Structure formats: C-alpha cells, structure tokens
Residue, then its C-alpha position, 0 to 999 in steps of 0.5 A: m779447827g784447821r783449814r783443809r789443805d785443798h781449800k782455796p780462799d778464792g773459791r776455786a776447787a783444787r784437784t785431789a789425787d786419792g789412792f795408792d802411791n809410792f813416791t820412792a818406787r814411783l808406783g801408783l797412778g799419781q806418779d810418773n810411770a807408764l801405767a799412770a800414762s794409760g787411760y781411755r778416751r773417746g776415739n772414732v765412733l765405729s758404729r757411725d762408720r757404715q763402710a768400715l762395718d760393711a768391710m769388716y762384716r764381709t771380709s772378717w770371718i770372726v766379725g761375721r761370727m760375732v754378729d750372726v751366731v747370737a742372732e741365729d741362736m736366738l731364733r733357732g729353737g722356736i717357740d711353744i705356744q700354750t693356748d686354748l686353741a685347737p692343736g691344728k690352729v697352733d700348728e697353723l699359727l707356727r706354719a704362718l710364721r715360717r711361710l711369711g718369713v717372720n723368723s728369718a726377718l727377725s734374725r736379720a733385724i737382730k744381725w743388723g742391730r748388732l752390726y750397726g747398733g740398731a735396726l727396725a722390722l717394719m710390719l707390712i699390713d695391706g691397706a693400712d697407713p703406716s704413719q697412724p697407730l696400729s690397732p690390731a682389732d681393725l686388721q682384716q683377714g689376710s692383711f699381714l704380709g710379713l716384716h721388712v728389715l731396715d738398718r739404722h742408716q736407712v731410717v731417720p728417727s723423729l725428734e718427737v718421742v713417746s710421752s705415754l707411760g710404758p716400755k717405749l717411753g722416751l723412744p722416737l715417736s716415728y721413723t722416716v724411711n730414706d733408703s729402701k728399694g721397693m718402698a715409697a720414699t720418705s715414708r713415715w712409720h709410727h712406732s707401734r708398727v715397727i719392732r726395734f732392735v739395738g746392739v749394745d745399750l748406751p747410757y742416756y747422753d750417748r744414746l742421745a748422740e746416736l739419735g736413740w740407737g745403740a752401739s755396734v757389738v764390734e766396737r767394743a772388741y775392735d782393738r782385740i779383733l785387730a790384734l788377732d787378725s794382725s797376729t794371724h797374718g804375722a804368723a803366716n808371714l813367719m812361716l815363709r821365713s821358717y827355713l832360711r838358706v844363706v850363701g856367702v859369695d866372695g866379692l859379691r859387691e864387686i860382682l853386682a857393681a860390675g854387672g854384665q857377664a859377672e852378674k849374669a854368671l852369679l844369677k846362673m849359679f843360683t838358678m842352678i843351685r835351686e834346681l839341684q838342691t834336693n834331697e838327692g841333689l848337690t849344692l855347688l859353690d866356689a871354694k871361697d863361698n860358704f853355705q848356711t841354714y837357719n831354722w826358726t821355731f814358733a814357740g808361744v805364737s799359738e798361745a798368743l793367738q789363743s789368748f786374743a781369741e779368748q779375749i774376743a770370746g769374753a768381749t762377745g759373751i760367746p764361748l770359743v766352741r760356738l764362736l770359733g767352732q773349736s773343740p774343747k781341750g784338756f778335760s773340759t767337754g765345753e758343756a758347761d760353757l755352752r749351758s752358760y751361753y744358752d742361759t745368756i741367750a735365754t735372757q736376750q730372748d726374754d728382753d728382745l724377742r718376747p716383746a716382738y712375738e707378743t706383738l706379732l702373734p695377736i696380729l697374725s691371729r687376726s690376719l689368719w682367722g679374723e679373731p683374737l687369741p684366747a685369753g691366757t695364751r702364752f708362749e715359751f722359747r724352746d731349750l737350745w740344748q739339743v736332746s739326743e735320740t735316746d733322751k727323746s725316747t725316754i721323754a716320750t715314754a714318760d709322757a705317754q705313761s703319764v698321759a695314760g695314767l691320767y686317762a686311766a684315772g678318769l682325770v682327762s678324756e681320750s681326746q684330751a689325752l691325744a691332744e696332750l700327746r700331740i703337743t709333747g710330740r713337738i719336742t720328741g718328734r713322736w706322735t706326729g701322726l695324730s691329726d685334728e680328725d683323730i682328736q675330734a673323733a675321739s671326742a665324739t666317741s670317748a666314754p665318760a670318765p669313771s664315777a665314784e658309783h662304780e666303786q672303781l679305784p683310780g688307775l684300775a681298768a673298767p669292768g669288761d675292758e681288761p687290759t692285756p699283758q702287752e698293754i701293761s707297760l712296766n718299768g724295772a722298778q715296777v717289776a721289782s715291786m711286783v716280784s717283791i709282793v709275790q715273794q712276801v706272800g710266798a714267804g708267809q709275810l702277807p696273806r694271799d688276798s692282801g697281795v692280790q689287792m696290792l697288785m690291783a691297787s698298784f698296777t693297772m690290772t683286774r683281779g683275774q690278772a692279779e690272781e693269774i700273776m700270783g698263781d698258787v703262791g700263798r694258798g693255805f696261808t699261815p702267819s710266820e712265826a714272828e707274826a704268831d709270837a706277836 
C-alpha cells in the first residue's frame, strides 16, 4: 500500500487544503485571489465596552429599536392565569404585578441584557437576607416589594457555580453588587433571589471569558449598523451637492494673488450674483467669464440604504415593519412577516419569561394572601396579534352562546357560567361588569342542574321557564335549518309532529313555541307520492 503524501516520517502533521480549486483561473479558497484573503477574526469585544454601547444606545435610533422592540413586545400582551382561584383573586394577582412594577422591571432587565449581554432582576423581599437561598414557604404577607434591575457591569458573578442538577447548573452561585444607588455596597445575592437575562448565548469557552454572561445583540450587527449610518450621512451630504453652479473667471489666479481691491471687487461680484440669481433675477458676468450648472442624480442610493436596513433586520430577527416602522411595499401587507416575528417572540417568552413568572407568581401569592397557589395553576402568554373590534364581537358572541349552551344543558351552574364569561372577557373587553358579588350571588341562588328524571332533552328549557323569542339567539345557518324543517313539513316530506320534535331537539324552545313557529303547516299530513310508492 502506498504511503499518504501528507504523512511525515518525523510525526509532524501536514496541512491539507480540501475543497474546490481551479489553478488556471485562480478560483477557490486555496488560490491567490481576493476571496481567499477574506476571513473572520476576533476583534474588539463590543459587549465589554460599556461606554461605546451607552453612546450607541443614546445616539443611534436604530440601536435603540434593536434593543427595545423585542423587550417591549415580550411583555406587551401580558399573561392569562388558569387556576382554581376565584376570578377576583386572579385580577388581584394581575393588579399586584402592575402595582409593584414587575412587568416594567422585567422589560428593563431584558433591554439591558440585550444591550450589554447580561442583566439581573433582584427580588426585593423585606426582612430577608439576600445571601441566603430563597424559601417561598417562609415569606411573610406584604414582604415582596418588587424587582430591582442591574446590568452586568454593576454586579460581579462568583467563581463558585451551582453544582446541583437543574436548569441553573454551572451558573454563578451568587452575585456581588458593586454599583447600585440606594443599596448596601458589596452586598451578595444568592442565585435563587435573582432573575437572570442574557442577550446572545455564547459557546462554553466564550461564556467563561465573559464571566458567565452572553454577548450584546448589537455586536453581531455592528458592521451593518456602521454601514447604514455612514451611508445615510453620506447621502445627506450628497444632497448639498445635488445642484452645483460653476463660474469661470478670467485671470482668477492673478486676482487672488494680487489681493487688495481686485479681490474685494471679485467678492463683491459674487455677492451680487447670489442676491440677484433668482427666477426673475439676472446673472451678470464679464464677457470673458462663463457660467455652468451641474445636476446630480441619486439613482441606486435608496436601494443601497434599503439593503443595509434589511441586513440589520435579518441580523436582529425583527421585520422592517416593526424595526423601522416602515410600511410594506408592493403586494405585501407585512402580515406574514409580523406573524413569523410573533412566533419568534413566543419562543423567547417561553425560554426567558416563563421561568421568571414561574418564580414570581408563587412568591406574589405568598405575599398577598400568605398561602401558595392552588395545585395545577398555570399561565399562558397572550397572543400579540391584535384582534379587531369586529373579531372581538364575533368571539364574544361565540363564547356567550357556548357558555349559554353548557348552562342550558345542565353541564355548568349559573355561577360557573358567569365566571367563565368574565374570564373570556379579558380578551374581548366584554363582561367587565361581572363582579365577585354577582358570581357569589348566582352560586347561592342558582337552581340545580336538570336531572334525568325530568325526562328533559339536553338544550331544552325547563318546564315553566320558557325562553322568549328575544332570548333565543340564532345565527343564519340555524335560521336556514329551521326554515328547511318547516318547508319539508309543508311539502309533505315530514309529518308535522316529527317537524315539531326536530325544532324542539335542535333549538332551545318548548313544544308550544315549536307549534307556534310551525303554524298550520302540515295539518292533515299525507305522505308524498314517492313515499307512498315506497
């Protein structure tokens, strides 16, 4: 067997260059060409330069949008809590989140995590030692006072890391605060008492170099941001040179060299030209002088700026309609881009915000009522897609009909129906007038659910409690179905009694109301010819 060419008898490894090559045309990364000279290297780590990031955030609106938009969208919709708590307590829990500024603090923590690469939200608990592990069962009522946000430059992570198995394995065990107004200097906070956010997750060794933090979202798009801002300022400067007027003066060099009265006369002449050169003015020149104008076009500048903006949008994952507030062009409505972006936000909410709320809600429950949340309590983030008023009305109608059907069938009580309407009203803005007192009053006075001994079909009104025609809410399809039944009876295809029973079984009405709708149709029923032949 032949020996490989890259084998060295002395044991040294030889460098091989695999891939496409064309020696004659000098194509490929192994040849001497401009593309082969390109590459990536580690430059200045922008995430460690706080002053540069501060300057960019304060002066560059595009950097501000990159940092703020995602954080604001992650908190904008809020959460819906599904629990066995009374609806009033759920509302109290949500009000406490707003009153204590929890949502706004989480938004700031996400912003500074995205800008600097990391941030902490410290849980402020009255009377507790922040250096000790947090035990929610030991919290006193009224002890949770909110969150305090610090960026990565205001704290020092400990070299000791969490060794217990779990999602925080390998993260710093504690953090020492070194720069925070109003807090004790060099105070140490246990990892269980902080909520941690990072910008861009880094590989293991890079994360070690950053003391466990991530990278700024600005760092990846830094060169594109420079390209966009430089091009924008360059285009603005070109506007000042879009219309040039050139005057050729005979003997200009001699006049400037001589100075004195000759130079003053020259300046006086151009002052007069500027004053008189209007739509109705004249431009006076010496017979040997000449005057020319040059107009410049800016074709392609707008497309270049748009291309830079699109690259930034791609680097940040924020569509142009949200990043720049730019209206979609052409046949695109931007809806598909926004829906894809909202899906990305939903993923980030599950990764970053869900652990935060899972930590905060039990603490807030202990602080408000001195008791834990009921078992099985969960929450979901509300959809960021804004529902129109027409859609809200349609959803509210469908919800009301669904709840009314369940109540009429005896599957839920009146108080449960009212509570469900109140919960669904958080999305549609309806049923806001239902209070805890209304639900409790309905619970105390509501009749028991219909039983089988009454021989009452599901969906029918109870005896003596006939709904009025105004209480029977029918949609277009239901009305068409009702008319079809009456027409079949009138055509002799159905017996009258069968039609009445179908109306009673299909709609919430009694026999008397079904008879009234049927009228005189079908009296003296005789089978149709087709049925008689059969």
